[in-house]
N, C-alpha and C positions, 0 to 999 in steps of 0.2 A: 628460549634464549640461554638461561643458565644451564639447562641440560645439554645444549649444544656446546657450550664452553667446557663442560665436564667431559664431553666426548673427545674434544681436542686434547684435553689433559691426559686422557687415557694412554696416549702414545708417549708420555713423558715418564722417564725412569728417574728414580731418586739417585743422587750422587753425593758422595762424602767429600768434604773439603777440610782443609786445615787453616791455621791462622794466616798464612801468607797467600792463600788462594784469592784471586780476584773473583768478585761476584758476577755471575752472568747477567746480562741484560735480558729483557723479554725476548728479543730477537734471537739471541744466542741460545736460550733455553729451547726455543722452538726449532732452531736449526740443528742443534746437537741432540735433541730429544732427551735431555737430562737436566736435572737441577735439584738442589735441596729446597727445603721449604721457603727459605728467604727468596730464592730465585724464582720459584714457581709463583709466589705471590706477585712478582712483577709482571710475569706473563698473564696471570689472572687479571691484574689491574688493567693491563693494556687491552685485553679481550673484552672486558666489561665496558671499558671506555669506548670501544668501537661500537657498542650497542647504546651508547649514551647513558650509561648507568654509572653513578658515582659509588665507589667502594671506599671503605675505611680499613686500613691495615693495622694489625696489632702484633707486637713482639712480646714474648713471655720468656723470662729467665727464671730458672729453677735451680736450687742448690740444696744439698743435704748436709748433715753433720759430718759426713766422711769426706767432704770436699768435692764431691761429684757435681758436675755442672752440665746443664742442658738448656737448649733454647727451642722455641718454636715460633713461627709466624703464620698468620692466617688473615683472611679478609672477611668482612661482613658487608651486607647491603640491606637496604630497606625496600620492601615492596608492599604497598598498601599500608596496613597497620602492623605488619609482621616484620621481624628481623631474621636474616638468614646468615648462617655460618656456612661458607663455601670451603670445603676441605678436600684436598687431593693428596698432598704429600704425606700426611699422617695416615698410613694405610688402615689402621684399626678403625678410623672414623671417616674414611673417604665417603663423601656424599654431600648433600645439601640439607642442612638441619634448620628447621623453622622454630621461632620463639615469639612469645607475646611481647617481650620487652628486651631492650639491649642489656639491661642488668641480668636478666635470666640467662641470656646467651653467654655473656662473659663469665658468669659464675659457673655455668655448666662446663665451658671449655676449661676453666681453671680446675674444677673438681676432677675432670677426666685426666688432665695432665698430672695432677697429684696422684691419682690412682695408678696411672701408668708408670710414673717415676717414683718408685717406692722410697720411703724414708725422707720425703721432701720436708724441709723445715722452713724454707723461704721461697715465696713465689712473688715475682714482680711483673706486672703487665704494663706495657706502654702503647699508646696510640702514636703511630709515627707516619710522617709524610714520605712520599716517594723520594729516595735519595737523588740529589741533584748532580752527582758525579759518580764515576766508577770507583769502587772501594774494594780494599782487601777485607777479608773476614773480620780481622780484629778492629778495623776502622768501622765496619758496619755495626759490630757489637756496641762500640762506644757511641756511635751516632744514635742508635735506637735508645740507649740508656740516657740520652740527653733530651729525649722527647717527652711527651705528656704522660706522666705517671697516673695510672688508673687505680683508684682506691676501692677495693672490694671487700676487705676484711671486716668482720664484725669487731666492734671496739672491745678492748679489755683495759679498764682504767686502774691505775695505781695512784697513790696520793702521797704528797710530801708536805711537811709542816715547815713554814717559813716565818722568821721573825717579822712582825708587822712593819718594822723599820727598815727591812732589807730592801735593797735596790735590785729589782728583778727585770730591769729594762733590757738587759742582754740575756738573762737566763739564770739557771742554777749552776753554780760553780762547784767543782770538786776540790779537795785539798791539793791535788796535783796542779790544778789550774792556779790556785792562789799562790802556790810555791813558785811555779814557773814564771808567773807574772809579777813576782816580788810584792804580792799583796800580803805582807807578813802579819799585819794586825789581824786580818781575817783568818789567815792560816792558824795563828796562835790561838785565836778564840775557839775555832772549831776542832782543833787538834788536841786541845787540853784534855778532853774526855777520854782519849786513848792512852794517856800516859801511864796510869796505874795498871792498865791491862798489859802494856808493853813490858813493864818491868816485873810483872808477876804472873797474871792469869794466862798469858799466852805461851809461857814456857819457852821463850826464845833465848837460847844459851848466851848469845852475845850481850843481851840486855838484862839478863836475870840478876837481880840484886842491885842494879843501878838505882840511884835516886831519880825520882821523876824530874826534879829540877835540872838534872845533868843531861837530859835528853836534848839533843839538837834537833832542828827541823829535819835535817838529813837523816838522823836516826829514826824519826817518826815515819818518814817516807819509806825507808828501808824495812822497818818493822811491819808496816802495813802490807808491803809487797811480799815479805817473807811469810806472813801469816795468812794473807788472803789471795796470794797469787800475783801475777804481773800487773793486774789492773787494780790492785788493792788500794792505792792512793788516788785512783781515778773514779772509784765508785761513788755514786750518789744513791741514797737509799729511799725506797718507796714502800708504803703500806698498801695492802690490797684494798682495805676499806679505811676511810678517814676516822681517826679517833674522835669521839663526840662527848659532849657534856653529859654528865650522869654516870660516867664510868667510875668516878670517884673524885674526892676533893682535890687530890694532887693533879689529876688530869684536868679538872675544871680550871685550876689556876694556870696550868701550862697553856691551855687553849685561849686564855684571855690575851696573851701576848703573841699569838700565832695566827697566821692566815694559812689556808689550806689550798693547795693547787693539785690538779690532777693531770696525768699523762696517759695517753692511749698508746700502749706499747705495741698494739696491733696495727697502728697507722703505718702504711707502707713507707711514707716519707720519714717517719720516726725510725722505723726499722733500718733504713739505710744509714741512719746517723748513729746507730748503736754498735759498739765494738764488742760488747760482752754483756750477758746477763747471768748473774749467779742467783739461783732461787733459794739458797740458804738451807740450813738444817732446821728441823723443827725446834722452835723456841731457842734458836741461835746456839744450840748445843751440838757439838760435833759428834757426840755419842748417840744422838737421836737420828731419826730418819732424814735422809737427804730429800728435800722437796723438789718438785718440778713444776713446769707451767700448768700441767693438768690440775695439780692441787689447787692453785689459785683460781683457775677457771671454774672450779666446781664448789669451792668452799663457800658456805653461806655466811652472812654477816653474823648470825648468832653463834655459829661454830667458831668463826674467826676470833671473836672476842671472848669466847668461853673460858680461856685460860688467863685472861687479863687479871692482874692483881694490883690494886692501887697501893699496896703495902710494899711491893718490891722496891729495893734500892734503885735498880735500873727499871724505871717504870715502863719502858717500851720493850723490854727483853722478851716478854711472852707474846708479843704481836709479831707473827711471822712476816718477814719483809724481804724484798728483793734488792739486789745491788746491781746498778746499771752503770756501765762505762760508755760514754759518748765520744764520738770523734771530736778531737780538740779539747777533750776533758771538761766540756760543759754542755748542759741541755738548753738549747736556744729557747727564748721566751715564747716564740710563736707556737711551740708545741705544748705550752702550759696553759691550763684554763683555771681561773680562780673559782673556787666553789662558794 
């Protein structure tokens, strides 16, 4: 049966389409003997249906740090205790591939796409239903990205310390969120620690030599964006591992008034909410090595805390941390887990 369907597909050629192209139906693909992967999936769906076999369709979107974007669609079906990836449009892997589990299948397709699409930094996979109407390419993209997001990434947790009295019912807020929503008491509370750096340590000509008390809220926002880039006032900071009691007396005192929450930055839903991640310089010093995601993935707990000093004026300075900017300038509470 599946081999017969593959034989029918052998007569179908791949076609390239643009944003304004209407997607072929199964009948059109068969009649015109051409179709891209999106369109071939609909023909495959129809052919399997004729044999009384239910298939599930998946859409994958990939992008890299150079702005290159690519998509792929494919179908899977189950027979006995095995799962099958039926592939025709992707010439490199044309065939019927068998797996022991759905997870194994989806991970293998993902890995092959990453390998084929070099420098990929983001991969999102969706399970989608057959479209109910004829669509242009751009409509189809948006439709698929509104469907069920599949989570395949291994977790990578980072941690944030929060005052025990803080209200996290909505989430973690950035300074930009406090400012834009006129939550000035909270803005002033969390912005105060930046003032001495703005007028001195950061060497920003406009603010050099000013008195800390003369800095306006607007000055603080501007200084953060000057020193840390366009997301400077939107960043929320996370440690790779949570500070713990026993690091020193000062840290022990700090932790008495703090709760610790963790965030999985590899969660696909979280990734879609992140506008930017800055992995920082080693020990927050611009003269030191610029860190990357790989550093945090591989650093051990012992190494991470090896440079911590309870005697430093800025007690957290030697704990490497990342800065994350979220859509709408806050991290929703559903992504945070209390430790």
